[in-house]
C-alpha positions as CSV (number, residue, x, y, z in Angstrom):
1,X,26.8,6.6,-5.2
2,X,24.9,7.2,-1.9
3,X,23.8,10.6,-3.1
4,X,22.4,9.3,-6.4
5,X,20.6,6.3,-4.8
6,X,19.1,8.6,-2.1
7,X,17.9,10.9,-4.9
8,X,16.2,7.9,-6.6
9,X,14.2,7.3,-3.3
10,X,16.3,4.5,-1.7
11,X,16.7,4.1,2.0
12,X,19.9,2.4,3.2
13,X,21.9,0.5,5.8
14,X,25.6,0.4,5.0
15,X,25.8,-1.5,1.7
16,X,22.1,-2.4,1.3
17,X,19.7,0.0,-0.3
18,X,15.9,-0.6,-0.4
19,X,13.2,1.1,-2.4
20,X,9.7,0.8,-0.9
21,X,6.3,1.5,-2.4
22,X,3.1,1.1,-0.5
23,X,4.9,-0.6,2.3
24,X,6.5,-3.2,0.1
25,X,10.1,-3.6,-0.9
26,X,10.2,-3.1,-4.7
27,X,13.9,-2.9,-5.3
28,X,16.9,-4.2,-3.3
29,X,20.4,-3.1,-4.2
30,X,23.6,-4.6,-2.6
31,X,26.6,-2.4,-3.3
32,X,30.2,-3.5,-2.7
33,X,33.1,-1.3,-3.9
34,X,32.3,-0.9,-7.6
35,X,29.9,-3.8,-8.0
36,X,26.2,-4.1,-7.2
37,X,23.5,-6.8,-7.2
38,X,20.0,-5.7,-8.1
39,X,16.8,-7.6,-7.3
40,X,13.2,-6.4,-7.7
41,X,9.6,-7.4,-8.0
42,X,9.6,-7.1,-11.8
43,X,11.9,-6.5,-14.7
44,X,10.4,-3.0,-15.4
45,X,11.6,-1.6,-12.1
46,X,15.1,-3.1,-12.5
47,X,15.4,-1.7,-16.0
48,X,14.1,1.7,-14.9
49,X,16.7,1.7,-12.1
50,X,19.6,0.8,-14.4
51,X,18.5,3.5,-16.8
52,X,18.3,6.1,-14.1
53,X,21.7,5.1,-12.7
54,X,23.3,5.2,-16.1
55,X,22.5,9.0,-16.3
56,X,25.1,9.6,-13.5
57,X,27.5,6.7,-14.0
58,X,29.0,4.6,-16.7
59,X,27.6,1.1,-16.0
60,X,28.0,-2.4,-17.4
61,X,25.2,-4.9,-17.0
62,X,26.7,-8.4,-16.6
63,X,23.3,-10.1,-16.7
64,X,21.8,-12.5,-14.2
65,X,23.7,-12.7,-10.9
66,X,25.7,-15.9,-10.6
67,X,28.4,-15.0,-8.1
68,X,28.9,-12.2,-5.6
69,X,31.8,-12.0,-3.1
70,X,32.7,-15.6,-4.0
71,X,29.2,-16.9,-3.2
72,X,27.4,-18.9,-5.8
73,X,23.9,-17.6,-6.3
74,X,21.0,-19.8,-7.5
75,X,17.4,-19.0,-8.0
76,X,14.2,-20.9,-7.8
77,X,12.3,-19.5,-10.8
78,X,9.1,-21.4,-10.0
79,X,8.8,-19.5,-6.7
């Protein structure tokens, strides 16, 4: 996984991978065992990442993040 994410331009610190463009974080990937949470500035970047990842791995998209590691995730869509 690390090799593929590095190839896609991500920097990392243990289980957190960041992709930056023009000094801004554009994608944030949290990896834990065989699961990952993906957050980004826009849907296009997220979809592009998933498509690129699917070239090397069989992936299943479970939709919007609701739980990770037993933690309930909520979003403020207005902000």
